[in-house]
Each structure stands twice: as C-alpha cells, then as structure tokens.
Steps between C-alpha positions, in 0.01 A plus 500: 500500500618856463593775739665835541638695790608836627735592783435773752748720677566546873352165601142612459245228433288554191194461723438444870348183642187698582478624139525147364254342741248778440533481122482122471278403792784266590604350834854492638522129581871427543830682547640733762761699308496866405244565227696632206506442126655707222409291195215275389526176303276224373792294371707330770802502267501881503466546876771704669556587863202680657254412224128449542427168329153444356443135397240487225271207431458411134327224310807279500713622787470632855766751595474404867736209434775751420480678836801309645718619209374855545573493872847359437563790261428755774130577473368695798123488443285229340134497402326164532145404409269424794397172334860386468573598859199310631566189292875482553575699814787272603683584175499871582572450870804290405630774268438756775678296765818514295452868409313663790562858385310459171153653514219283359171671413199287414265647238190383319660508155867572439451666159229728636721576800786596266270735312359658815847542649615666179197732507582598858856578392382719210276687744815617680570730203193724467684760290615246239344563157375150414462401135365168374546370144300213353380370165519191284842591358755780527480532880868462574607720209255774602614479861867523402440796267299678767772435758771631266303821444381561857850436633597831339306675776422249776661222699325195352457139613359224278456126503791309348429351159146373500457421869134590456298205628308414814837436665733711284325831562482459881866397513596796283349770718739413783765680293329834579707730722437840654706677232275378221249749365338289228423129484419349159385141518365283223215263576445175316244226530423149390187438703179669612544780759879496499502869401249568776726338758821675401323833453405470868873484579606810307175702483631700203426870459573480127424199280611432144326247276711401200237300310236231530612200299479123517779412743365241748170480312513125558459569872278811499278382214445821303644844434202644692607303806860610449393866481288464814792345685748766382259776607541391862820703500264799544334357814677731747465832316218627727428786264851644489700249294593543134478230234701506177306309238594426135255694285529257211418189700153362433448466877583866571137595574455188714804597708402867530166403651679320781715793609397682816731792433674668208563354154782593261484346154822438312593371156639605167345833395322555833742761638615761246807570714630145451575404140654209315791643302648192336490123529871414491450125481743304712639821651167589658256787460570872490231714663453862598360629828396864487740544207798330669620175342593171660579148385322205659775239456261206473407364156137474400206736496340304784779629726415853384143445619628379838719810518197724438343372822817582694528843337141594586553382857815711527329807353214460746752482785658827393819394326632734234554406136875511565470253788277269299735499201805448721333198659415349163848557361655326800270197491679163489334188351428224750622146454283311254273793423554656158876457539691551177815287503766520231732232372500299179125570507294781648281329757193656658482307826144530628463181699407621847130453436256429220127500441299529178493880513871553561586226250290670232662838565852356491441310175342803337801707604751258349289490187541879469878501548693520171788253482655398164689218673172335599286457811423203723258421782574259787175459691433309822183396677264757649406352836186518715250537214283207610238383255586790268859381460463298179303767314723785618814314396347433159436873461863565588610246241301676229641838603853362492445341161396834354769713664734504203774300670736251335475252787261437788606260775237379747602346834300342782195280517223753439686653207431184300157655442668811360730291282208302359306818421803649328546183292136506397533862386745389227725796581822553309725516807694204639338344808649287776361352821676358806285350777572566865724753676813309597852631451535276194182646349634852545827396341319341206292813447815715504680268260208528260528879507875493449483253210218682318565870562787708369709742701321824586150349514250624759368231735207545740502256792174507695312269737383464856758519777454133583643404160845638578559619144803702602686168473432501127619860481831403661556237232394731217736778601780295652716687749554816299164669548457853633215741562 
C-alpha cells in the first residue's frame, strides 16, 4: 500500500468531525477523544501520531488487519467499513477498549470515503487554481515542467512523483495549504472510471491531456475507450474550464467535443511564439519563447512536446516569456525519467515507467543520437498490457533491432517476445535475453553491457517501474556515476 501525509500548524485538524461525517455519510461508532488529524495514510507502516488511517480492501489483502499497528503508531482517527464492523465488531471493540481516545468512523466503502474526504478538503481552498494533467505517457514530466515554470510566479503544490491513482491523488491533495496559489496534480488510471473518480476529488479548472496512447489498453480495450476515460478530467468544467489538447494527436477532435469550456491546442508549429531552436541530443532541447531562449534539460523530442503543453498553460495563465524561460532553465530531471548519468558509459535512465508509446519514443531518440563509441539498449517488460502484451512487445523488439545499436539486451518475461521478434528480423546488432527481474538478472544484463560495449558508449535503460531496472544501472555505472 502507499500513502503520503502533510502536517498542519497550530494544532488545527485538516477537517472537522462534522466535515468528515457529512462528506462520507459515515457514522462515529467508537472513540471519545478529541477529533483531530493532521495527516492521512493508507499504509500502516507510514502512520505517525495524529494520522487518519484508511484501511483499503484489495483483491488479496484487507487493510483492516493492520489497524492495531496503526493505532500503536499513534493514529487518532480510523475509517472502517460497515461490513467489517458488523461482521467482526468484537475485533474493533477490543482495539477501542485499549485505545479509547481513537475515533472510529464506519463508512460504506473506505476507498470512496478517502476520496470524498479528500474532495471536502480541497473544497476548503476555493481560491486555489486547480490543474489536472493526464494522458497515456508524459504526465509526470509535463506536471514537473509546469510546476517549475509556474513556481516563477505562484506558490505551487503538486503530487509527489506519480502519486496519481485512485488512492495517490486523494492522499496528495492533503498537502495543500492556505499559502498555495496553484495546485498541479497528475491523474493516472488503470481501470474504467478511475479518472472520473479522482477528477471528482480535484475538480480541475484547467486540464492538460498529453496524448492518447496504448498504456493500459489491456484493461480498457481500445484507444477509443482510453480517450473517453481521459476526457473525464473535463467533467467539472461547467462551461468555464480550459482544456489543453495536443493538436497532433489523432484523438484531438474527439477530446475537443467533450469539453464544456475553452480549448487551447498545443504542439510543434501551433504557436508561432514558441519555436524549436535546436535539438541538442543528450543535453536536451533549446527553444525560444517570444524570442527568448531556454534549454529544456531533458533529452528527447518527446520531452519537448511535453514542455509545449506546460508552456501554453503558463502563457494562458499570464506568465511572461522571461518567467517561462527561467522555469525551464531551472528544471531538474526526476529520478528514472530521462536522467542522463555519466560514468564509464553515458546512461539514459528512463525506468520509472514504460508503455508502447513511451518505449517507441525513447528508442527513436537513442537511434537519433550520434555516438562513435556505440549505443546499447537495455529494455525491460512493459506491464499491464493484457492481451496486447505479446504483440506490443514484438513491435518493441523490431524497433530495437532497427535502432542502429551495437547491442540490445532484453530483460523480463514479456520481453522474450521482443527478443524473438528481433532474432527473426536477422538484424546485425548483438542480442541478449535474460528472463525474470531478480537481482541476479539485473547483474547479468549489466555484465553483458560491460563486456560488449566500450567506454563512452550510450546506454538507454527503459522498462516499467515494477522491473526495477535501476539495479542494472547501478552495476553498469558502478559507484562513480554522476548527473
């Protein structure tokens, strides 16, 4: 389970008991202490004193069994499901008897209660400019670029990393404080109506779509279904919201039709005031905004396209060209996202996430980078592709085989499909495959790179977060790497 938290000042509860009961339809069933919480967690291991603990019920685990640990750690408020309370009332009464000050609130569904509580908290900040970012890939990068730019003018709050899910987004909004003027939150999904649910928490005034690709197509079934789901980020516009839509996406018209409000199209060549000056390869992309130049320090043209969304958003919100360029120049790469690490090799560490679209863009980028010392790909499984997994991995294998690299290393179980496709293509590059994702597999993959590639080679390492490919990077670079 995952969680996040935020502390308040002056012993003020994030919400009152009345707020919580009204929002959730819950019932105060146990506990006689003062109602107060200043952080929210769904992971009992992250609970601190005065937390609200929300035990979630998954397919394989029920968080209610971790309530004793949460209480021992100092939790002050606990949500419990009505069904659990009715079936096992003695369990909760026993916990209460030992900790009578802890407030227990029974709710119909703990996840829904978390979302509704988060929505009630957001409602406490009516002047906050709320911005949602979604899309099949590039969400986190776009959010981070937008935050870097808007921070030149506003006090900005965002979700950490990619805390963008049905639980991550609600937990993230509890970081909002009265001094914040802008909230930029990315929204992800891996099931039907997840965007709808988390949009109801934030109710964004501005919404950015990065693209409509094939991430989670195994769950949603088609790109049309993905586009329909992503468009739910517009559900709370009520005629006054503004959507930022990629003009070059083949679902642009589909998305525009679903906007009850304003539409701003963005993309290369759409805005004459924003121009690509030079693709500087691994250094990033130089652009000009109203004649003023800035360097986006993220390699790959796909990051330039993500930056265009952030730039158009900033322009719409009234930032000057100087502020926009300053924000871009001060942008810092996030862990595992287009990080360029230097050592014996130059490694592009892009292993925070992967889907067919982002994989294609990354491989095409490495293919375009000149490097006399040679180039290498280390590719890990793309997860959550469902029935499309085998065919999508085969496509990746063919792309990798034709990328002009000296060596391509495939790791994971699904990447065997990519390896087989690459073999069948009779490409000239050296191919290697290591099944699984254990530490030994990562070490073997790294050893293959080190034994086959000479000093100074460029190595792209990309795969889904669950593969943990940064372990291979550590072996490739040893201890002497630096940004």
